[in-house]
One Martini backbone bead per residue (centre of mass of N, CA, C, O) as a GRO file, in nm:
protein
  383
    1MET     BB    1  -1.773   0.797   1.055
    2PRO     BB    2  -1.460   0.822   0.978
    3ALA     BB    3  -1.156   0.693   1.118
    4ILE     BB    4  -0.833   0.831   1.136
    5ASN     BB    5  -0.523   0.636   1.125
    6LEU     BB    6  -0.180   0.709   1.223
    7PRO     BB    7   0.121   0.749   1.246
    8ARG     BB    8   0.292   0.982   1.421
    9VAL     BB    9   0.559   0.897   1.253
   10ILE     BB   10   0.691   0.984   0.920
   11ARG     BB   11   0.977   0.876   0.741
   12ILE     BB   12   1.098   0.988   0.415
   13GLY     BB   13   1.369   0.844   0.241
   14GLY     BB   14   1.678   0.841   0.147
   15GLY     BB   15   1.850   0.756   0.451
   16CYS     BB   16   1.642   0.757   0.707
   17LEU     BB   17   1.764   0.543   0.893
   18ALA     BB   18   1.966   0.746   1.039
   19GLU     BB   19   1.702   0.867   1.211
   20LEU     BB   20   1.629   0.669   1.437
   21PRO     BB   21   1.739   0.793   1.702
   22ASP     BB   22   1.579   1.058   1.675
   23ALA     BB   23   1.295   0.933   1.671
   24LEU     BB   24   1.313   0.801   1.947
   25SER     BB   25   1.383   1.051   2.114
   26GLN     BB   26   1.125   1.211   2.040
   27ALA     BB   27   0.951   0.965   2.191
   28GLY     BB   28   1.117   0.861   2.453
   29LEU     BB   29   1.317   0.641   2.334
   30SER     BB   30   1.597   0.371   2.421
   31ARG     BB   31   1.496   0.034   2.447
   32PRO     BB   32   1.521  -0.177   2.204
   33LEU     BB   33   1.364  -0.430   2.015
   34VAL     BB   34   1.480  -0.621   1.747
   35VAL     BB   35   1.279  -0.747   1.480
   36THR     BB   36   1.383  -1.035   1.287
   37ASP     BB   37   1.570  -1.211   1.051
   38ALA     BB   38   1.820  -1.405   0.925
   39TRP     BB   39   1.864  -1.243   0.665
   40MET     BB   40   1.909  -0.966   0.792
   41ALA     BB   41   2.146  -1.054   0.963
   42ALA     BB   42   2.330  -1.155   0.718
   43SER     BB   43   2.327  -0.874   0.550
   44GLY     BB   44   2.393  -0.633   0.785
   45LEU     BB   45   2.148  -0.456   0.875
   46LEU     BB   46   2.133  -0.512   1.173
   47ASP     BB   47   2.414  -0.403   1.246
   48ARG     BB   48   2.355  -0.119   1.150
   49VAL     BB   49   2.132  -0.060   1.355
   50LEU     BB   50   2.288  -0.126   1.616
   51ASP     BB   51   2.508   0.086   1.567
   52LEU     BB   52   2.332   0.334   1.570
   53LEU     BB   53   2.230   0.290   1.863
   54THR     BB   54   2.498   0.272   2.015
   55LYS     BB   55   2.609   0.557   1.928
   56ALA     BB   56   2.339   0.686   2.080
   57GLY     BB   57   2.297   0.530   2.360
   58MET     BB   58   2.115   0.261   2.269
   59PRO     BB   59   2.022  -0.015   2.404
   60ALA     BB   60   2.021  -0.321   2.210
   61ARG     BB   61   1.822  -0.589   2.096
   62ALA     BB   62   1.775  -0.920   1.935
   63PHE     BB   63   1.533  -1.085   1.721
   64THR     BB   64   1.584  -1.366   1.468
   65GLY     BB   65   1.303  -1.572   1.466
   66VAL     BB   66   1.168  -1.505   1.217
   67VAL     BB   67   0.903  -1.621   1.009
   68PRO     BB   68   0.731  -1.710   0.765
   69ASP     BB   69   0.444  -1.673   0.856
   70PRO     BB   70   0.386  -1.619   1.146
   71THR     BB   71   0.390  -1.790   1.446
   72VAL     BB   72   0.312  -1.871   1.756
   73ALA     BB   73   0.593  -1.981   1.831
   74SER     BB   74   0.762  -1.732   1.735
   75ILE     BB   75   0.624  -1.531   1.926
   76GLU     BB   76   0.696  -1.666   2.192
   77GLU     BB   77   0.999  -1.631   2.156
   78GLY     BB   78   0.996  -1.321   2.143
   79CYS     BB   79   0.864  -1.274   2.421
   80ALA     BB   80   1.095  -1.401   2.583
   81VAL     BB   81   1.308  -1.194   2.499
   82LEU     BB   82   1.161  -0.941   2.600
   83ALA     BB   83   1.160  -1.045   2.911
   84GLU     BB   84   1.483  -1.031   2.968
   85ALA     BB   85   1.427  -0.716   2.941
   86SER     BB   86   1.417  -0.359   2.940
   87HIS     BB   87   1.174  -0.245   2.724
   88ASP     BB   88   1.020   0.044   2.528
   89CYS     BB   89   1.037  -0.113   2.242
   90VAL     BB   90   0.951  -0.220   1.897
   91ILE     BB   91   1.135  -0.334   1.614
   92GLY     BB   92   1.056  -0.365   1.270
   93LEU     BB   93   1.277  -0.552   1.045
   94GLY     BB   94   1.144  -0.558   0.715
   95GLY     BB   95   0.897  -0.721   0.629
   96GLY     BB   96   0.594  -0.839   0.714
   97SER     BB   97   0.690  -1.047   0.925
   98PRO     BB   98   0.854  -0.867   1.121
   99ILE     BB   99   0.632  -0.654   1.168
  100ASP     BB  100   0.410  -0.844   1.266
  101SER     BB  101   0.575  -0.959   1.499
  102ALA     BB  102   0.627  -0.697   1.652
  103LYS     BB  103   0.336  -0.634   1.714
  104MET     BB  104   0.270  -0.888   1.885
  105ILE     BB  105   0.501  -0.867   2.091
  106ALA     BB  106   0.403  -0.579   2.197
  107VAL     BB  107   0.088  -0.684   2.277
  108LYS     BB  108   0.022  -0.970   2.402
  109GLY     BB  109   0.154  -1.096   2.643
  110ALA     BB  110  -0.038  -1.350   2.820
  111ARG     BB  111  -0.197  -1.407   2.575
  112ARG     BB  112  -0.386  -1.544   2.334
  113ILE     BB  113  -0.402  -1.515   2.001
  114ALA     BB  114  -0.685  -1.640   1.951
  115ASP     BB  115  -0.819  -1.401   2.133
  116LEU     BB  116  -0.726  -1.164   1.903
  117LYS     BB  117  -0.897  -1.229   1.680
  118ALA     BB  118  -1.112  -1.186   1.456
  119PRO     BB  119  -1.336  -0.948   1.577
  120HIS     BB  120  -1.132  -0.852   1.754
  121GLN     BB  121  -1.034  -0.546   1.931
  122GLU     BB  122  -0.709  -0.396   1.983
  123ASN     BB  123  -0.659  -0.081   2.174
  124ALA     BB  124  -0.463  -0.140   2.386
  125PRO     BB  125  -0.160  -0.050   2.455
  126GLY     BB  126   0.151  -0.134   2.417
  127LEU     BB  127   0.425  -0.122   2.292
  128PRO     BB  128   0.596   0.056   2.099
  129ILE     BB  129   0.604   0.085   1.741
  130VAL     BB  130   0.859   0.015   1.494
  131ALA     BB  131   0.891   0.070   1.135
  132ILE     BB  132   1.115  -0.106   0.886
  133PRO     BB  133   1.094  -0.128   0.565
  134THR     BB  134   1.224  -0.361   0.279
  135THR     BB  135   0.979  -0.418   0.034
  136ALA     BB  136   0.744  -0.255  -0.075
  137GLY     BB  137   0.428  -0.393   0.018
  138THR     BB  138   0.245  -0.433   0.287
  139GLY     BB  139   0.208  -0.162   0.476
  140SER     BB  140   0.253  -0.228   0.792
  141GLU     BB  141   0.370   0.058   0.886
  142ALA     BB  142   0.034   0.173   0.860
  143THR     BB  143  -0.117  -0.050   1.033
  144ARG     BB  144  -0.395  -0.226   1.230
  145PHE     BB  145  -0.240  -0.503   1.154
  146THR     BB  146  -0.212  -0.866   1.194
  147ILE     BB  147  -0.051  -1.190   1.102
  148ILE     BB  148  -0.113  -1.519   1.240
  149THR     BB  149  -0.012  -1.855   1.258
  150ASP     BB  150  -0.175  -2.156   1.316
  151GLU     BB  151  -0.005  -2.455   1.309
  152GLU     BB  152  -0.242  -2.654   1.399
  153THR     BB  153  -0.474  -2.527   1.175
  154ASP     BB  154  -0.390  -2.343   0.934
  155GLU     BB  155  -0.439  -2.040   1.045
  156LYS     BB  156  -0.492  -1.710   0.953
  157MET     BB  157  -0.472  -1.455   1.188
  158LEU     BB  158  -0.663  -1.177   1.223
  159CYS     BB  159  -0.539  -0.876   1.371
  160ALA     BB  160  -0.702  -0.596   1.537
  161GLY     BB  161  -0.601  -0.256   1.601
  162LEU     BB  162  -0.442   0.015   1.749
  163ALA     BB  163  -0.208  -0.148   1.883
  164TYR     BB  164  -0.070  -0.213   1.579
  165LEU     BB  165   0.008   0.078   1.539
  166PRO     BB  166   0.254   0.249   1.455
  167GLN     BB  167   0.439   0.522   1.573
  168ILE     BB  168   0.683   0.449   1.375
  169ALA     BB  169   0.802   0.532   1.035
  170LEU     BB  170   1.064   0.406   0.814
  171CYS     BB  171   1.104   0.506   0.461
  172ASP     BB  172   1.369   0.342   0.291
  173TYR     BB  173   1.435   0.272  -0.035
  174GLU     BB  174   1.735   0.168  -0.018
  175LEU     BB  175   1.646  -0.114   0.115
  176THR     BB  176   1.531  -0.225  -0.189
  177LEU     BB  177   1.772  -0.259  -0.404
  178SER     BB  178   1.817  -0.592  -0.337
  179LYS     BB  179   1.569  -0.695  -0.456
  180PRO     BB  180   1.428  -0.942  -0.604
  181LEU     BB  181   1.210  -1.007  -0.847
  182ARG     BB  182   0.994  -1.178  -0.702
  183LEU     BB  183   0.962  -0.988  -0.458
  184THR     BB  184   0.891  -0.735  -0.616
  185ALA     BB  185   0.637  -0.845  -0.755
  186ASP     BB  186   0.469  -0.953  -0.512
  187THR     BB  187   0.471  -0.692  -0.335
  188GLY     BB  188   0.357  -0.505  -0.554
  189ILE     BB  189   0.083  -0.646  -0.590
  190ASP     BB  190  -0.003  -0.624  -0.302
  191SER     BB  191  -0.022  -0.314  -0.307
  192LEU     BB  192  -0.236  -0.301  -0.529
  193VAL     BB  193  -0.455  -0.452  -0.376
  194HIS     BB  194  -0.483  -0.262  -0.146
  195ALA     BB  195  -0.578  -0.016  -0.313
  196VAL     BB  196  -0.821  -0.138  -0.462
  197GLU     BB  197  -0.976  -0.248  -0.216
  198ALA     BB  198  -1.001   0.021  -0.068
  199TYR     BB  199  -1.171   0.161  -0.303
  200VAL     BB  200  -1.409  -0.077  -0.319
  201SER     BB  201  -1.491  -0.071  -0.048
  202ARG     BB  202  -1.745  -0.036   0.193
  203GLN     BB  203  -1.523   0.150   0.373
  204ALA     BB  204  -1.490   0.380   0.207
  205ASN     BB  205  -1.325   0.705   0.181
  206PRO     BB  206  -1.191   1.001   0.100
  207PHE     BB  207  -0.914   0.944   0.223
  208SER     BB  208  -0.860   0.656   0.112
  209ASP     BB  209  -0.898   0.730  -0.183
  210SER     BB  210  -0.650   0.917  -0.217
  211MET     BB  211  -0.441   0.699  -0.147
  212ALA     BB  212  -0.522   0.481  -0.351
  213ILE     BB  213  -0.486   0.634  -0.620
  214SER     BB  214  -0.192   0.707  -0.581
  215ALA     BB  215  -0.089   0.416  -0.551
  216ILE     BB  216  -0.178   0.308  -0.823
  217ARG     BB  217  -0.007   0.493  -0.997
  218LEU     BB  218   0.273   0.425  -0.882
  219ILE     BB  219   0.275   0.115  -0.915
  220TRP     BB  220   0.201   0.076  -1.217
  221GLN     BB  221   0.443   0.253  -1.334
  222ASN     BB  222   0.694   0.107  -1.144
  223LEU     BB  223   0.704  -0.203  -1.132
  224PRO     BB  224   0.837  -0.277  -1.406
  225ARG     BB  225   1.097  -0.114  -1.351
  226ALA     BB  226   1.189  -0.261  -1.088
  227CYS     BB  227   1.208  -0.540  -1.229
  228ALA     BB  228   1.409  -0.464  -1.465
  229ASP     BB  229   1.557  -0.250  -1.245
  230PRO     BB  230   1.677  -0.259  -0.928
  231ALA     BB  231   1.842   0.039  -0.960
  232ASP     BB  232   1.578   0.209  -0.984
  233ARG     BB  233   1.531   0.466  -0.784
  234PRO     BB  234   1.263   0.605  -0.863
  235ALA     BB  235   1.099   0.341  -0.855
  236ARG     BB  236   1.159   0.263  -0.562
  237GLU     BB  237   1.046   0.518  -0.436
  238ALA     BB  238   0.757   0.486  -0.547
  239MET     BB  239   0.700   0.208  -0.418
  240MET     BB  240   0.727   0.294  -0.123
  241LEU     BB  241   0.501   0.506  -0.134
  242GLY     BB  242   0.277   0.319  -0.240
  243ALA     BB  243   0.280   0.121  -0.001
  244LEU     BB  244   0.212   0.327   0.214
  245GLN     BB  245  -0.057   0.427   0.089
  246GLY     BB  246  -0.192   0.151   0.081
  247GLY     BB  247  -0.185   0.106   0.386
  248ILE     BB  248  -0.346   0.354   0.465
  249ALA     BB  249  -0.598   0.286   0.306
  250PHE     BB  250  -0.674   0.001   0.436
  251SER     BB  251  -0.661   0.094   0.738
  252ASN     BB  252  -0.907   0.321   0.660
  253SER     BB  253  -1.070   0.077   0.549
  254SER     BB  254  -1.018  -0.209   0.349
  255VAL     BB  255  -1.022  -0.515   0.272
  256ALA     BB  256  -1.115  -0.811   0.085
  257LEU     BB  257  -1.155  -1.093  -0.097
  258VAL     BB  258  -0.866  -1.150  -0.175
  259HIS     BB  259  -0.758  -1.165   0.117
  260GLY     BB  260  -0.951  -1.375   0.230
  261MET     BB  261  -0.849  -1.600   0.018
  262SER     BB  262  -0.535  -1.586   0.056
  263ARG     BB  263  -0.467  -1.684   0.345
  264PRO     BB  264  -0.528  -1.994   0.313
  265ILE     BB  265  -0.312  -2.047   0.102
  266GLY     BB  266  -0.073  -1.975   0.283
  267ALA     BB  267  -0.132  -2.172   0.520
  268HIS     BB  268  -0.160  -2.454   0.351
  269PHE     BB  269   0.082  -2.386   0.102
  270HIS     BB  270   0.308  -2.170   0.141
  271VAL     BB  271   0.230  -1.901   0.013
  272SER     BB  272   0.291  -1.607  -0.055
  273HIS     BB  273   0.101  -1.337  -0.014
  274GLY     BB  274   0.146  -1.186  -0.282
  275LEU     BB  275   0.106  -1.435  -0.467
  276SER     BB  276  -0.183  -1.514  -0.381
  277ASN     BB  277  -0.306  -1.251  -0.468
  278ALA     BB  278  -0.225  -1.266  -0.769
  279MET     BB  279  -0.380  -1.528  -0.837
  280LEU     BB  280  -0.676  -1.382  -0.765
  281PHE     BB  281  -0.724  -1.093  -0.878
  282PRO     BB  282  -0.866  -1.128  -1.160
  283VAL     BB  283  -1.102  -1.315  -1.077
  284VAL     BB  284  -1.225  -1.141  -0.848
  285THR     BB  285  -1.265  -0.884  -1.012
  286GLN     BB  286  -1.460  -0.998  -1.224
  287TRP     BB  287  -1.681  -1.079  -1.012
  288SER     BB  288  -1.706  -0.785  -0.864
  289ALA     BB  289  -1.748  -0.543  -1.071
  290PRO     BB  290  -2.068  -0.521  -1.114
  291ALA     BB  291  -2.100  -0.383  -0.812
  292ALA     BB  292  -1.847  -0.148  -0.903
  293LEU     BB  293  -1.784  -0.003  -1.179
  294ALA     BB  294  -1.688   0.288  -1.111
  295ARG     BB  295  -1.454   0.205  -0.928
  296TYR     BB  296  -1.295   0.024  -1.121
  297ALA     BB  297  -1.267   0.237  -1.343
  298GLU     BB  298  -1.086   0.432  -1.177
  299CYS     BB  299  -0.853   0.240  -1.156
  300ALA     BB  300  -0.796   0.220  -1.460
  301ARG     BB  301  -0.739   0.524  -1.498
  302ALA     BB  302  -0.503   0.547  -1.296
  303MET     BB  303  -0.326   0.338  -1.467
  304GLY     BB  304  -0.399   0.377  -1.791
  305ALA     BB  305  -0.602   0.149  -1.913
  306ALA     BB  306  -0.802   0.399  -1.929
  307GLY     BB  307  -0.995   0.642  -2.041
  308ASP     BB  308  -1.192   0.911  -1.960
  309GLY     BB  309  -1.413   0.841  -2.203
  310GLU     BB  310  -1.471   0.574  -2.092
  311SER     BB  311  -1.662   0.350  -1.991
  312ASP     BB  312  -1.714   0.169  -1.716
  313GLN     BB  313  -1.735  -0.102  -1.853
  314GLY     BB  314  -1.478  -0.077  -2.024
  315ALA     BB  315  -1.276  -0.010  -1.794
  316ALA     BB  316  -1.317  -0.269  -1.630
  317GLY     BB  317  -1.219  -0.451  -1.857
  318ARG     BB  318  -0.933  -0.332  -1.871
  319LEU     BB  319  -0.849  -0.413  -1.590
  320ILE     BB  320  -0.865  -0.719  -1.622
  321GLU     BB  321  -0.663  -0.734  -1.853
  322ALA     BB  322  -0.424  -0.606  -1.696
  323LEU     BB  323  -0.404  -0.823  -1.474
  324HIS     BB  324  -0.340  -1.059  -1.658
  325GLN     BB  325  -0.086  -0.929  -1.790
  326ILE     BB  326   0.093  -0.887  -1.536
  327ASN     BB  327   0.106  -1.184  -1.463
  328ALA     BB  328   0.252  -1.263  -1.723
  329ASP     BB  329   0.496  -1.064  -1.708
  330LEU     BB  330   0.562  -1.178  -1.391
  331ALA     BB  331   0.519  -1.487  -1.361
  332VAL     BB  332   0.245  -1.578  -1.243
  333PRO     BB  333   0.124  -1.842  -1.093
  334THR     BB  334  -0.072  -2.083  -1.062
  335PRO     BB  335  -0.155  -2.322  -0.850
  336SER     BB  336  -0.081  -2.542  -1.049
  337ALA     BB  337   0.203  -2.427  -1.142
  338TYR     BB  338   0.320  -2.425  -0.845
  339GLY     BB  339   0.235  -2.740  -0.729
  340ILE     BB  340  -0.032  -2.798  -0.627
  341ASP     BB  341  -0.233  -3.028  -0.504
  342LYS     BB  342  -0.540  -3.101  -0.623
  343ALA     BB  343  -0.664  -3.283  -0.406
  344ARG     BB  344  -0.597  -3.095  -0.169
  345TRP     BB  345  -0.742  -2.849  -0.273
  346GLU     BB  346  -1.028  -2.973  -0.285
  347GLU     BB  347  -1.044  -3.064   0.012
  348LEU     BB  348  -0.999  -2.750   0.130
  349LEU     BB  349  -1.218  -2.554   0.019
  350PRO     BB  350  -1.429  -2.536   0.250
  351LEU     BB  351  -1.228  -2.435   0.465
  352MET     BB  352  -1.123  -2.186   0.313
  353ALA     BB  353  -1.397  -2.046   0.289
  354ALA     BB  354  -1.452  -2.027   0.593
  355GLN     BB  355  -1.195  -1.863   0.662
  356ALA     BB  356  -1.252  -1.624   0.484
  357LEU     BB  357  -1.519  -1.539   0.619
  358ALA     BB  358  -1.411  -1.517   0.919
  359SER     BB  359  -1.226  -1.260   0.866
  360GLY     BB  360  -1.437  -1.034   0.708
  361SER     BB  361  -1.339  -0.930   0.427
  362PRO     BB  362  -1.573  -1.016   0.227
  363GLY     BB  363  -1.782  -0.805   0.358
  364ASN     BB  364  -1.627  -0.555   0.193
  365ASN     BB  365  -1.726  -0.632  -0.067
  366PRO     BB  366  -1.920  -0.540  -0.322
  367ARG     BB  367  -1.945  -0.855  -0.351
  368VAL     BB  368  -2.099  -1.085  -0.151
  369PRO     BB  369  -2.017  -1.395  -0.050
  370VAL     BB  370  -2.051  -1.725  -0.046
  371ALA     BB  371  -1.906  -2.021  -0.006
  372GLU     BB  372  -1.967  -2.136  -0.291
  373GLU     BB  373  -1.838  -1.894  -0.444
  374ILE     BB  374  -1.552  -1.930  -0.335
  375VAL     BB  375  -1.503  -2.207  -0.446
  376ALA     BB  376  -1.538  -2.124  -0.744
  377LEU     BB  377  -1.298  -1.923  -0.744
  378TYR     BB  378  -1.078  -2.121  -0.678
  379ARG     BB  379  -1.125  -2.289  -0.933
  380ALA     BB  380  -1.077  -2.058  -1.139
  381ALA     BB  381  -0.768  -2.015  -1.033
  382TRP     BB  382  -0.613  -2.282  -1.079
  383GLU     BB  383  -0.530  -2.239  -1.403
   0.00000   0.00000   0.00000
C-alpha cells in the first residue's frame, strides 16, 4: 500500500512570504539558519526575510555559500555555520540548490554524505526544514529527496528519506516574477517531467496520479505564457502550484529514467538540472511509451495535445510530438548544440549509464533499461 507523506504546513499564495514568522511560531520554532546563495543575497530577498524575522523577535543568521548543483564541500561549509550558534530549524530560500542544501545541512550531522546516498533511506529527523521556493520548478519544497554532488567523482548523489521532507513550505508565486526566460523555461520543463514521470512510474498510486495530472494541466497551459510575459501573474501563480503538485506527485511515487539519465549530465558537464531533463525528455519518452501507452496517452490528454476520443497509440504519439515542439519553442539545445565536447561525451557514456542505474530511478520506468540501452539513448539525444 502506498504511504503518503507531505509537509506538515503548506502556505500558498501571493504575499504568503510575510507569514513566515507566524508559520515558524505555529511550529514552535524561533532560531532559524537561512540557507541561500549569493544571488538571493544580492537581490535583496535575503534581507527582506531577515528583516521579517528580526521584527518578529526571531534571531536569524544566514549562510550564503550555496553553489549550483550543491557539492559536498559547500554542504560542509554550511554545516560549520550551523554549528556556530544554537539554531532550531533551517530555512532553504531560493531554487532547488538552496533548498536541497538546507535539507542536507539540517540532516547530515557528523556523517559522510556518501553514506547517505540511495539506496540508503534516512528517516530519523534532523532539524526541521522550512522551504521557500523562488523558481516554481524543482518541487523540492514538498519532497523527501535531496541531491548533492561529489566533486571528486562527479557523481550526483541522490539522498532519500523522510528526514529531508520539509516541515513547512511557503509557496509565494510573487517571488518568481523576476525569473528570466531561460530559468523559467528550464525549471518549468523540470516540473513537467516530475509530473509525467510520477504518473507513468511503476510506483504510481491514486494519490500521486491526481497530483500529477493536475500539475501536467497547469504547467502545459501556463509555461508558454510565463515565458512570453514574465509579469503574467495568473500564469506565474499556476506554475508555482503546478511545481508544488509535481513535487508532491513524485515524492509520493517516484521519478524514472529521464531523471536517472539527467543527473550524470549535470554532474559531468555542469548543465542545469531542468535543462538536462529537457534535453532527454522527448527521446526517453518515445523509447518508454510502448510499455505504458495508456498512461502516456492520459498525459497527452491532460495537456490537450490529444482528444478524449483518440486511441492510446495516437495520443502517445501526440505527446512525443508535443515534447519535441516545446523544446523547439523554448530553444532547448541538444547536448551537441550546448557545446559539450563529443569525444568527452562518448568517453563518459559507460560511466554515466552506470551512475544512472545506480541511482535507482531507471528501475521505476515503465520500460526498464540495461546499461547498453541507456548508452544508446544518450547517443540518440546528442544531436
